[in-house]
TORKE-521249 format. One record per residue (C-alpha): residue number from 0; residue in three letters; z, x, y. Coordinates in nm, 3 decimals. Layout:
BEGIN
@milo: NUM, rofi: ALA, w: Z, u: X, v: Y;
...
This chain:
BEGIN
@milo: 0, rofi: MET, w: 0.525, u: 1.234, v: 0.549;
@milo: 1, rofi: THR, w: 0.480, u: 0.926, v: 0.764;
@milo: 2, rofi: ARG, w: 0.785, u: 0.737, v: 0.642;
@milo: 3, rofi: LEU, w: 1.015, u: 0.630, v: 0.924;
@milo: 4, rofi: VAL, w: 1.345, u: 0.814, v: 0.927;
@milo: 5, rofi: SER, w: 1.534, u: 0.506, v: 1.035;
@milo: 6, rofi: ARG, w: 1.534, u: 0.233, v: 0.772;
@milo: 7, rofi: ALA, w: 1.687, u: -0.103, v: 0.847;
@milo: 8, rofi: VAL, w: 1.826, u: -0.298, v: 0.555;
@milo: 9, rofi: THR, w: 1.708, u: -0.660, v: 0.549;
@milo: 10, rofi: ALA, w: 2.009, u: -0.889, v: 0.537;
@milo: 11, rofi: LEU, w: 1.979, u: -1.112, v: 0.235;
@milo: 12, rofi: GLY, w: 2.331, u: -1.206, v: 0.150;
@milo: 13, rofi: GLY, w: 2.412, u: -1.426, v: 0.450;
@milo: 14, rofi: ALA, w: 2.311, u: -1.775, v: 0.542;
@milo: 15, rofi: VAL, w: 1.992, u: -1.906, v: 0.389;
@milo: 16, rofi: LEU, w: 1.715, u: -1.992, v: 0.635;
@milo: 17, rofi: LEU, w: 1.611, u: -2.356, v: 0.601;
@milo: 18, rofi: LEU, w: 1.249, u: -2.405, v: 0.691;
@milo: 19, rofi: ALA, w: 1.238, u: -2.782, v: 0.662;
@milo: 20, rofi: ALA, w: 1.452, u: -3.083, v: 0.595;
@milo: 21, rofi: PRO, w: 1.467, u: -3.185, v: 0.231;
@milo: 22, rofi: GLY, w: 1.185, u: -3.414, v: 0.132;
@milo: 23, rofi: PRO, w: 1.223, u: -3.743, v: -0.054;
@milo: 24, rofi: GLY, w: 1.422, u: -3.693, v: -0.369;
@milo: 25, rofi: ALA, w: 1.501, u: -3.328, v: -0.290;
@milo: 26, rofi: SER, w: 1.858, u: -3.207, v: -0.318;
@milo: 27, rofi: ALA, w: 2.054, u: -2.890, v: -0.370;
@milo: 28, rofi: THR, w: 1.999, u: -2.922, v: -0.744;
@milo: 29, rofi: THR, w: 1.619, u: -2.909, v: -0.701;
@milo: 30, rofi: GLY, w: 1.621, u: -2.584, v: -0.505;
@milo: 31, rofi: HIS, w: 1.463, u: -2.268, v: -0.638;
@milo: 32, rofi: ASP, w: 1.611, u: -1.924, v: -0.695;
@milo: 33, rofi: VAL, w: 1.414, u: -1.752, v: -0.417;
@milo: 34, rofi: HIS, w: 1.521, u: -1.471, v: -0.186;
@milo: 35, rofi: ARG, w: 1.413, u: -1.381, v: 0.165;
@milo: 36, rofi: VAL, w: 1.280, u: -1.024, v: 0.199;
@milo: 37, rofi: ALA, w: 1.149, u: -0.969, v: 0.552;
@milo: 38, rofi: ASP, w: 0.919, u: -1.099, v: 0.824;
@milo: 39, rofi: ALA, w: 0.597, u: -1.026, v: 0.639;
@milo: 40, rofi: ALA, w: 0.269, u: -1.201, v: 0.556;
@milo: 41, rofi: ASP, w: 0.034, u: -1.182, v: 0.254;
@milo: 42, rofi: PRO, w: 0.287, u: -0.983, v: 0.052;
@milo: 43, rofi: GLY, w: 0.159, u: -0.723, v: -0.190;
@milo: 44, rofi: PHE, w: 0.408, u: -0.669, v: -0.473;
@milo: 45, rofi: LEU, w: 0.457, u: -0.359, v: -0.689;
@milo: 46, rofi: VAL, w: 0.722, u: -0.273, v: -0.950;
@milo: 47, rofi: HIS, w: 0.751, u: 0.098, v: -1.028;
@milo: 48, rofi: ARG, w: 1.026, u: 0.273, v: -1.224;
@milo: 49, rofi: GLY, w: 1.270, u: -0.010, v: -1.170;
@milo: 50, rofi: ARG, w: 1.213, u: -0.024, v: -0.794;
@milo: 51, rofi: TYR, w: 1.047, u: -0.313, v: -0.611;
@milo: 52, rofi: HIS, w: 0.802, u: -0.256, v: -0.326;
@milo: 53, rofi: LEU, w: 0.660, u: -0.523, v: -0.096;
@milo: 54, rofi: TYR, w: 0.369, u: -0.465, v: 0.146;
@milo: 55, rofi: SER, w: 0.264, u: -0.674, v: 0.445;
@milo: 56, rofi: THR, w: -0.042, u: -0.767, v: 0.647;
@milo: 57, rofi: SER, w: -0.054, u: -0.561, v: 0.969;
@milo: 58, rofi: ARG, w: -0.216, u: -0.240, v: 1.088;
@milo: 59, rofi: GLY, w: -0.076, u: 0.041, v: 0.880;
@milo: 60, rofi: PHE, w: 0.065, u: -0.201, v: 0.619;
@milo: 61, rofi: PRO, w: 0.447, u: -0.198, v: 0.652;
@milo: 62, rofi: ALA, w: 0.651, u: -0.178, v: 0.331;
@milo: 63, rofi: TRP, w: 1.000, u: -0.265, v: 0.208;
@milo: 64, rofi: SER, w: 1.173, u: -0.140, v: -0.109;
@milo: 65, rofi: SER, w: 1.476, u: -0.234, v: -0.319;
@milo: 66, rofi: ASP, w: 1.640, u: -0.165, v: -0.653;
@milo: 67, rofi: SER, w: 1.662, u: -0.543, v: -0.702;
@milo: 68, rofi: PRO, w: 1.396, u: -0.813, v: -0.659;
@milo: 69, rofi: ASP, w: 1.665, u: -1.041, v: -0.517;
@milo: 70, rofi: GLY, w: 1.798, u: -0.841, v: -0.221;
@milo: 71, rofi: GLY, w: 1.877, u: -0.514, v: -0.051;
@milo: 72, rofi: PHE, w: 1.522, u: -0.448, v: 0.068;
@milo: 73, rofi: VAL, w: 1.494, u: -0.148, v: 0.300;
@milo: 74, rofi: ASP, w: 1.233, u: -0.111, v: 0.575;
@milo: 75, rofi: GLU, w: 1.015, u: 0.187, v: 0.476;
@milo: 76, rofi: GLY, w: 0.792, u: 0.180, v: 0.783;
@milo: 77, rofi: ARG, w: 0.413, u: 0.184, v: 0.775;
@milo: 78, rofi: THR, w: 0.235, u: 0.318, v: 0.470;
@milo: 79, rofi: MET, w: -0.081, u: 0.433, v: 0.654;
@milo: 80, rofi: ILE, w: -0.112, u: 0.613, v: 0.988;
@milo: 81, rofi: ARG, w: -0.399, u: 0.552, v: 1.232;
@milo: 82, rofi: GLU, w: -0.577, u: 0.875, v: 1.138;
@milo: 83, rofi: HIS, w: -0.606, u: 0.747, v: 0.782;
@milo: 84, rofi: PHE, w: -0.755, u: 0.406, v: 0.864;
@milo: 85, rofi: PRO, w: -1.108, u: 0.357, v: 0.727;
@milo: 86, rofi: ALA, w: -1.390, u: 0.495, v: 0.941;
@milo: 87, rofi: TRP, w: -1.568, u: 0.157, v: 0.932;
@milo: 88, rofi: TRP, w: -1.272, u: -0.041, v: 1.065;
@milo: 89, rofi: GLY, w: -1.274, u: -0.173, v: 1.421;
@milo: 90, rofi: GLU, w: -1.361, u: -0.445, v: 1.670;
@milo: 91, rofi: ARG, w: -1.594, u: -0.710, v: 1.534;
@milo: 92, rofi: SER, w: -1.911, u: -0.807, v: 1.716;
@milo: 93, rofi: ASP, w: -1.799, u: -1.170, v: 1.747;
@milo: 94, rofi: GLY, w: -1.504, u: -1.067, v: 1.966;
@milo: 95, rofi: THR, w: -1.232, u: -1.167, v: 1.720;
@milo: 96, rofi: GLY, w: -1.066, u: -0.826, v: 1.721;
@milo: 97, rofi: ALA, w: -0.988, u: -0.565, v: 1.457;
@milo: 98, rofi: HIS, w: -0.758, u: -0.668, v: 1.176;
@milo: 99, rofi: MET, w: -0.614, u: -0.528, v: 0.851;
@milo: 100, rofi: TRP, w: -0.447, u: -0.751, v: 0.595;
@milo: 101, rofi: ALA, w: -0.378, u: -0.850, v: 0.233;
@milo: 102, rofi: PRO, w: -0.271, u: -0.512, v: 0.083;
@milo: 103, rofi: HIS, w: -0.263, u: -0.488, v: -0.296;
@milo: 104, rofi: VAL, w: -0.110, u: -0.173, v: -0.452;
@milo: 105, rofi: PHE, w: -0.123, u: -0.063, v: -0.815;
@milo: 106, rofi: LYS, w: -0.047, u: 0.248, v: -1.017;
@milo: 107, rofi: ILE, w: -0.335, u: 0.463, v: -1.144;
@milo: 108, rofi: PRO, w: -0.351, u: 0.765, v: -1.377;
@milo: 109, rofi: ARG, w: -0.273, u: 1.083, v: -1.186;
@milo: 110, rofi: GLN, w: -0.587, u: 1.209, v: -1.012;
@milo: 111, rofi: ALA, w: -0.696, u: 1.567, v: -0.938;
@milo: 112, rofi: ASP, w: -0.585, u: 1.528, v: -0.576;
@milo: 113, rofi: GLY, w: -0.236, u: 1.415, v: -0.683;
@milo: 114, rofi: SER, w: -0.296, u: 1.047, v: -0.612;
@milo: 115, rofi: ARG, w: -0.103, u: 0.807, v: -0.833;
@milo: 116, rofi: PHE, w: -0.129, u: 0.482, v: -0.637;
@milo: 117, rofi: ALA, w: -0.420, u: 0.287, v: -0.492;
@milo: 118, rofi: MET, w: -0.424, u: 0.021, v: -0.224;
@milo: 119, rofi: TYR, w: -0.703, u: -0.232, v: -0.183;
@milo: 120, rofi: PHE, w: -0.704, u: -0.419, v: 0.147;
@milo: 121, rofi: ALA, w: -0.918, u: -0.638, v: 0.373;
@milo: 122, rofi: ALA, w: -1.024, u: -0.527, v: 0.721;
@milo: 123, rofi: SER, w: -1.264, u: -0.605, v: 1.005;
@milo: 124, rofi: ARG, w: -1.589, u: -0.412, v: 0.995;
@milo: 125, rofi: ALA, w: -1.670, u: -0.263, v: 1.335;
@milo: 126, rofi: GLY, w: -1.985, u: -0.387, v: 1.507;
@milo: 127, rofi: THR, w: -2.043, u: -0.673, v: 1.263;
@milo: 128, rofi: ALA, w: -1.925, u: -1.031, v: 1.226;
@milo: 129, rofi: SER, w: -1.785, u: -0.969, v: 0.877;
@milo: 130, rofi: HIS, w: -1.473, u: -0.856, v: 0.697;
@milo: 131, rofi: CYS, w: -1.487, u: -0.621, v: 0.399;
@milo: 132, rofi: ILE, w: -1.265, u: -0.461, v: 0.136;
@milo: 133, rofi: GLY, w: -1.141, u: -0.103, v: 0.160;
@milo: 134, rofi: ILE, w: -0.945, u: 0.129, v: -0.067;
@milo: 135, rofi: ALA, w: -0.686, u: 0.401, v: -0.001;
@milo: 136, rofi: THR, w: -0.485, u: 0.629, v: -0.230;
@milo: 137, rofi: SER, w: -0.153, u: 0.812, v: -0.217;
@milo: 138, rofi: GLY, w: 0.085, u: 1.015, v: -0.432;
@milo: 139, rofi: ASP, w: 0.372, u: 0.795, v: -0.313;
@milo: 140, rofi: PRO, w: 0.398, u: 0.414, v: -0.348;
@milo: 141, rofi: ILE, w: 0.521, u: 0.362, v: 0.011;
@milo: 142, rofi: ASP, w: 0.380, u: 0.650, v: 0.216;
@milo: 143, rofi: ASP, w: 0.072, u: 0.854, v: 0.313;
@milo: 144, rofi: PHE, w: -0.203, u: 0.619, v: 0.199;
@milo: 145, rofi: VAL, w: -0.539, u: 0.766, v: 0.299;
@milo: 146, rofi: SER, w: -0.856, u: 0.556, v: 0.313;
@milo: 147, rofi: ARG, w: -1.151, u: 0.677, v: 0.113;
@milo: 148, rofi: PRO, w: -1.378, u: 0.888, v: 0.339;
@milo: 149, rofi: GLY, w: -1.717, u: 0.755, v: 0.439;
@milo: 150, rofi: GLU, w: -1.875, u: 0.509, v: 0.677;
@milo: 151, rofi: GLU, w: -1.908, u: 0.223, v: 0.427;
@milo: 152, rofi: PRO, w: -1.644, u: -0.017, v: 0.288;
@milo: 153, rofi: PHE, w: -1.568, u: -0.032, v: -0.082;
@milo: 154, rofi: LEU, w: -1.711, u: -0.385, v: -0.108;
@milo: 155, rofi: CYS, w: -1.876, u: -0.633, v: 0.129;
@milo: 156, rofi: GLY, w: -2.035, u: -0.968, v: 0.059;
@milo: 157, rofi: PRO, w: -2.408, u: -1.034, v: 0.103;
@milo: 158, rofi: SER, w: -2.548, u: -1.139, v: 0.441;
@milo: 159, rofi: GLY, w: -2.381, u: -1.453, v: 0.576;
@milo: 160, rofi: THR, w: -2.058, u: -1.400, v: 0.382;
@milo: 161, rofi: THR, w: -1.724, u: -1.225, v: 0.412;
@milo: 162, rofi: ALA, w: -1.524, u: -1.059, v: 0.130;
@milo: 163, rofi: ILE, w: -1.144, u: -1.040, v: 0.158;
@milo: 164, rofi: ASP, w: -0.810, u: -1.077, v: -0.028;
@milo: 165, rofi: PRO, w: -0.855, u: -0.811, v: -0.301;
@milo: 166, rofi: ALA, w: -0.642, u: -0.784, v: -0.614;
@milo: 167, rofi: VAL, w: -0.681, u: -0.580, v: -0.932;
@milo: 168, rofi: TYR, w: -0.651, u: -0.753, v: -1.268;
@milo: 169, rofi: ARG, w: -0.598, u: -0.559, v: -1.592;
@milo: 170, rofi: ALA, w: -0.716, u: -0.743, v: -1.905;
@milo: 171, rofi: PRO, w: -0.517, u: -0.721, v: -2.232;
@milo: 172, rofi: ARG, w: -0.753, u: -0.456, v: -2.372;
@milo: 173, rofi: GLY, w: -0.734, u: -0.245, v: -2.057;
@milo: 174, rofi: ALA, w: -1.047, u: -0.343, v: -1.862;
@milo: 175, rofi: ARG, w: -0.987, u: -0.361, v: -1.488;
@milo: 176, rofi: TYR, w: -1.147, u: -0.607, v: -1.245;
@milo: 177, rofi: LEU, w: -1.143, u: -0.639, v: -0.868;
@milo: 178, rofi: VAL, w: -1.079, u: -1.005, v: -0.786;
@milo: 179, rofi: TYR, w: -1.142, u: -1.129, v: -0.432;
@milo: 180, rofi: LYS, w: -1.234, u: -1.419, v: -0.205;
@milo: 181, rofi: LEU, w: -1.597, u: -1.460, v: -0.100;
@milo: 182, rofi: ARG, w: -1.675, u: -1.706, v: 0.179;
@milo: 183, rofi: ARG, w: -2.026, u: -1.820, v: 0.261;
@milo: 184, rofi: PHE, w: -2.059, u: -1.977, v: 0.606;
@milo: 185, rofi: GLU, w: -2.388, u: -2.171, v: 0.589;
@milo: 186, rofi: PRO, w: -2.387, u: -2.371, v: 0.373;
@milo: 187, rofi: ALA, w: -2.009, u: -2.355, v: 0.335;
@milo: 188, rofi: ARG, w: -1.877, u: -2.229, v: 0.003;
@milo: 189, rofi: TYR, w: -1.549, u: -2.069, v: -0.103;
@milo: 190, rofi: GLN, w: -1.522, u: -1.863, v: -0.419;
@milo: 191, rofi: ILE, w: -1.286, u: -1.642, v: -0.609;
@milo: 192, rofi: ARG, w: -1.503, u: -1.375, v: -0.771;
@milo: 193, rofi: ALA, w: -1.442, u: -1.075, v: -0.996;
@milo: 194, rofi: ILE, w: -1.630, u: -0.753, v: -1.066;
@milo: 195, rofi: ARG, w: -1.563, u: -0.488, v: -1.332;
@milo: 196, rofi: LEU, w: -1.406, u: -0.158, v: -1.224;
@milo: 197, rofi: THR, w: -1.387, u: 0.179, v: -1.397;
@milo: 198, rofi: SER, w: -1.082, u: 0.257, v: -1.609;
@milo: 199, rofi: THR, w: -0.893, u: 0.402, v: -1.311;
@milo: 200, rofi: GLY, w: -0.964, u: 0.099, v: -1.094;
@milo: 201, rofi: LEU, w: -1.098, u: 0.321, v: -0.817;
@milo: 202, rofi: ASP, w: -1.472, u: 0.255, v: -0.850;
@milo: 203, rofi: LEU, w: -1.713, u: -0.016, v: -0.951;
@milo: 204, rofi: ARG, w: -1.832, u: 0.021, v: -1.308;
@milo: 205, rofi: PRO, w: -2.199, u: 0.130, v: -1.308;
@milo: 206, rofi: GLY, w: -2.423, u: -0.174, v: -1.330;
@milo: 207, rofi: ALA, w: -2.134, u: -0.419, v: -1.281;
@milo: 208, rofi: ARG, w: -2.222, u: -0.759, v: -1.134;
@milo: 209, rofi: SER, w: -1.971, u: -0.996, v: -0.980;
@milo: 210, rofi: PHE, w: -1.910, u: -1.341, v: -1.129;
@milo: 211, rofi: PRO, w: -1.724, u: -1.652, v: -1.005;
@milo: 212, rofi: LEU, w: -1.387, u: -1.771, v: -1.132;
@milo: 213, rofi: VAL, w: -1.337, u: -2.068, v: -0.897;
@milo: 214, rofi: THR, w: -1.583, u: -2.233, v: -0.655;
@milo: 215, rofi: ASP, w: -1.519, u: -2.500, v: -0.391;
@milo: 216, rofi: ARG, w: -1.771, u: -2.624, v: -0.135;
@milo: 217, rofi: ARG, w: -1.518, u: -2.811, v: 0.078;
@milo: 218, rofi: ARG, w: -1.168, u: -2.666, v: 0.066;
@milo: 219, rofi: ILE, w: -1.053, u: -2.310, v: 0.121;
@milo: 220, rofi: VAL, w: -0.956, u: -2.111, v: -0.188;
@milo: 221, rofi: GLU, w: -0.824, u: -1.757, v: -0.131;
@milo: 222, rofi: ALA, w: -0.556, u: -1.493, v: -0.202;
@milo: 223, rofi: PRO, w: -0.608, u: -1.456, v: -0.580;
@milo: 224, rofi: SER, w: -0.353, u: -1.303, v: -0.816;
@milo: 225, rofi: LEU, w: -0.400, u: -1.286, v: -1.195;
@milo: 226, rofi: VAL, w: -0.159, u: -1.223, v: -1.482;
@milo: 227, rofi: ASN, w: -0.168, u: -1.257, v: -1.861;
@milo: 228, rofi: HIS, w: 0.071, u: -1.489, v: -2.043;
@milo: 229, rofi: GLY, w: 0.064, u: -1.674, v: -2.373;
@milo: 230, rofi: GLY, w: -0.281, u: -1.550, v: -2.465;
@milo: 231, rofi: ARG, w: -0.434, u: -1.687, v: -2.144;
@milo: 232, rofi: VAL, w: -0.525, u: -1.562, v: -1.796;
@milo: 233, rofi: TRP, w: -0.334, u: -1.728, v: -1.512;
@milo: 234, rofi: LEU, w: -0.485, u: -1.736, v: -1.163;
@milo: 235, rofi: PHE, w: -0.270, u: -1.809, v: -0.857;
@milo: 236, rofi: VAL, w: -0.459, u: -1.895, v: -0.538;
@milo: 237, rofi: SER, w: -0.387, u: -2.036, v: -0.191;
@milo: 238, rofi: ARG, w: -0.548, u: -2.354, v: -0.061;
@milo: 239, rofi: ARG, w: -0.619, u: -2.511, v: 0.281;
@milo: 240, rofi: LYS, w: -0.556, u: -2.342, v: 0.618;
@milo: 241, rofi: PHE, w: -0.312, u: -2.051, v: 0.623;
@milo: 242, rofi: ASP, w: -0.193, u: -2.135, v: 0.978;
@milo: 243, rofi: SER, w: -0.054, u: -2.476, v: 0.885;
@milo: 244, rofi: CYS, w: 0.222, u: -2.629, v: 0.675;
@milo: 245, rofi: THR, w: -0.046, u: -2.776, v: 0.446;
@milo: 246, rofi: TYR, w: -0.112, u: -2.430, v: 0.295;
@milo: 247, rofi: PHE, w: 0.002, u: -2.418, v: -0.068;
@milo: 248, rofi: THR, w: -0.018, u: -2.221, v: -0.392;
@milo: 249, rofi: GLU, w: -0.229, u: -2.352, v: -0.679;
@milo: 250, rofi: VAL, w: -0.241, u: -2.247, v: -1.046;
@milo: 251, rofi: TRP, w: -0.550, u: -2.216, v: -1.267;
@milo: 252, rofi: SER, w: -0.591, u: -2.086, v: -1.621;
@milo: 253, rofi: ALA, w: -0.863, u: -1.976, v: -1.864;
@milo: 254, rofi: PRO, w: -0.875, u: -1.817, v: -2.212;
@milo: 255, rofi: ARG, w: -1.013, u: -1.498, v: -2.056;
@milo: 256, rofi: VAL, w: -1.125, u: -1.373, v: -1.717;
@milo: 257, rofi: ARG, w: -1.488, u: -1.468, v: -1.789;
@milo: 258, rofi: GLY, w: -1.382, u: -1.811, v: -1.919;
@milo: 259, rofi: ASP, w: -1.377, u: -2.153, v: -1.756;
@milo: 260, rofi: PHE, w: -1.081, u: -2.179, v: -1.519;
@milo: 261, rofi: VAL, w: -0.910, u: -2.518, v: -1.485;
@milo: 262, rofi: ARG, w: -0.614, u: -2.632, v: -1.275;
@milo: 263, rofi: ARG, w: -0.285, u: -2.635, v: -1.466;
@milo: 264, rofi: GLY, w: 0.028, u: -2.822, v: -1.370;
@milo: 265, rofi: PRO, w: 0.177, u: -3.167, v: -1.311;
@milo: 266, rofi: ASP, w: 0.049, u: -3.199, v: -0.951;
@milo: 267, rofi: ASP, w: -0.318, u: -3.109, v: -1.008;
@milo: 268, rofi: GLY, w: -0.226, u: -2.742, v: -1.024;
@milo: 269, rofi: ARG, w: -0.006, u: -2.731, v: -0.715;
@milo: 270, rofi: LEU, w: 0.292, u: -2.499, v: -0.764;
@milo: 271, rofi: ASP, w: 0.615, u: -2.654, v: -0.638;
@milo: 272, rofi: ILE, w: 0.797, u: -2.393, v: -0.424;
@milo: 273, rofi: ARG, w: 1.121, u: -2.490, v: -0.251;
@milo: 274, rofi: THR, w: 1.404, u: -2.326, v: -0.062;
@milo: 275, rofi: PRO, w: 1.739, u: -2.276, v: -0.238;
@milo: 276, rofi: SER, w: 1.857, u: -2.602, v: -0.077;
@milo: 277, rofi: GLY, w: 1.563, u: -2.799, v: -0.214;
@milo: 278, rofi: ALA, w: 1.372, u: -2.823, v: 0.116;
@milo: 279, rofi: ARG, w: 0.996, u: -2.778, v: 0.117;
@milo: 280, rofi: PHE, w: 0.860, u: -2.459, v: 0.269;
@milo: 281, rofi: CYS, w: 0.605, u: -2.470, v: 0.550;
@milo: 282, rofi: GLY, w: 0.283, u: -2.322, v: 0.409;
@milo: 283, rofi: PRO, w: 0.400, u: -2.129, v: 0.099;
@milo: 284, rofi: GLY, w: 0.101, u: -1.913, v: 0.002;
@milo: 285, rofi: GLY, w: -0.044, u: -1.563, v: -0.010;
@milo: 286, rofi: ALA, w: 0.131, u: -1.524, v: -0.345;
@milo: 287, rofi: GLU, w: 0.119, u: -1.223, v: -0.574;
@milo: 288, rofi: VAL, w: 0.257, u: -1.239, v: -0.928;
@milo: 289, rofi: VAL, w: 0.363, u: -0.931, v: -1.128;
@milo: 290, rofi: ASN, w: 0.481, u: -0.876, v: -1.484;
@milo: 291, rofi: ASP, w: 0.815, u: -0.694, v: -1.464;
@milo: 292, rofi: ARG, w: 0.875, u: -0.584, v: -1.825;
@milo: 293, rofi: GLY, w: 0.816, u: -0.935, v: -1.955;
@milo: 294, rofi: THR, w: 0.960, u: -1.123, v: -1.658;
@milo: 295, rofi: HIS, w: 0.703, u: -1.270, v: -1.419;
@milo: 296, rofi: ARG, w: 0.802, u: -1.241, v: -1.055;
@milo: 297, rofi: ILE, w: 0.630, u: -1.392, v: -0.752;
@milo: 298, rofi: ALA, w: 0.620, u: -1.286, v: -0.387;
@milo: 299, rofi: PHE, w: 0.488, u: -1.533, v: -0.129;
@milo: 300, rofi: HIS, w: 0.510, u: -1.604, v: 0.242;
@milo: 301, rofi: ALA, w: 0.600, u: -1.917, v: 0.441;
@milo: 302, rofi: TRP, w: 0.626, u: -1.995, v: 0.810;
@milo: 303, rofi: LYS, w: 0.970, u: -1.946, v: 0.963;
@milo: 304, rofi: LYS, w: 0.920, u: -2.246, v: 1.193;
@milo: 305, rofi: ARG, w: 0.728, u: -2.565, v: 1.130;
@milo: 306, rofi: ASP, w: 0.568, u: -2.531, v: 1.476;
@milo: 307, rofi: VAL, w: 0.306, u: -2.279, v: 1.366;
@milo: 308, rofi: THR, w: 0.130, u: -2.303, v: 1.706;
@milo: 309, rofi: SER, w: 0.421, u: -2.144, v: 1.892;
@milo: 310, rofi: PRO, w: 0.358, u: -1.794, v: 2.033;
@milo: 311, rofi: ASP, w: 0.653, u: -1.650, v: 1.839;
@milo: 312, rofi: ARG, w: 0.537, u: -1.787, v: 1.504;
@milo: 313, rofi: VAL, w: 0.631, u: -1.561, v: 1.211;
@milo: 314, rofi: ARG, w: 0.567, u: -1.565, v: 0.838;
@milo: 315, rofi: VAL, w: 0.853, u: -1.466, v: 0.608;
@milo: 316, rofi: ALA, w: 0.813, u: -1.309, v: 0.263;
@milo: 317, rofi: TRP, w: 1.021, u: -1.439, v: -0.027;
@milo: 318, rofi: THR, w: 1.057, u: -1.338, v: -0.392;
@milo: 319, rofi: GLY, w: 1.130, u: -1.555, v: -0.693;
@milo: 320, rofi: ARG, w: 1.100, u: -1.572, v: -1.070;
@milo: 321, rofi: LEU, w: 0.845, u: -1.767, v: -1.271;
@milo: 322, rofi: LEU, w: 0.931, u: -1.942, v: -1.597;
@milo: 323, rofi: TRP, w: 0.690, u: -2.110, v: -1.842;
@milo: 324, rofi: ARG, w: 0.740, u: -2.460, v: -1.980;
@milo: 325, rofi: ARG, w: 0.759, u: -2.472, v: -2.358;
@milo: 326, rofi: THR, w: 0.587, u: -2.811, v: -2.380;
@milo: 327, rofi: THR, w: 0.287, u: -2.749, v: -2.152;
@milo: 328, rofi: GLY, w: 0.287, u: -2.370, v: -2.110;
@milo: 329, rofi: VAL, w: 0.252, u: -2.395, v: -1.730;
@milo: 330, rofi: PRO, w: 0.454, u: -2.181, v: -1.487;
@milo: 331, rofi: TYR, w: 0.726, u: -2.305, v: -1.254;
@milo: 332, rofi: LEU, w: 0.982, u: -2.149, v: -1.017;
@milo: 333, rofi: ALA, w: 1.322, u: -2.071, v: -1.165;
@milo: 334, rofi: PRO, w: 1.581, u: -2.319, v: -1.036;
@milo: 335, rofi: ARG, w: 1.875, u: -2.206, v: -0.832;
């Protein structure tokens, strides 16, 4: 087992970290019921047997676990050792390094090799200028993830593109889709796309072709997460540059995954996310939404400091609860 023996409990019950001064009209009564988990970016979020697991961008994908979504998260160490990284991962030809990020973990039917959990992730492809999507499996939700053997990634975009930010969506009738960001460089285009998977979610369905959910030729759209609610499909994405305070979470909806997605919400789809005091976060994005036995929970990250250019800049993962307005049916963060 690769789990670290020493596990540090993240302190959640003390003073609340304020990331910004309250904006106009903000007060303690407008704060949201959100809880700091750990220094972590692009949080993956899994609920299994009443326990909550959060995964972070970084080599080896660190994880934290708790019996409550609101506190007590324990540092579980890295979920993947170097020997189990994908064979295709490594330094890119454009000199931008070798990265691994955006882990998404879900439960699968037990496999012949004992695997019960799968992790999709984004990583640099060695010797190329692109990023691709990989997959790893494990019998444990927070340990011993092993990348699929082979020299090729699970999914890459066509020439001149990069495919990242994977998430698995399960439709009401059980069909699974891999949803991801595809970026074309010239001419510029940002898309959230989906492609049908097999029933286990571990392979592409034979003959499956990807299709777009959202397209934008000017502004970044990334980090998709989909859930079902009220007979509709809800898509949460991040917009603008991740390394700035302008980064934010946006909500779209459609009757079905192959339907026409439109922005939903009072601020052109922008999801209002505030600290418990009512202050605005700096760059709240990278969100993942899960259905916890009928309660929808969200994990997202935000910058600890507004000076995101500082060498000690850190993103912090938070959890919260989503409610749905009776009048409009759109989601919002539970108030404090």
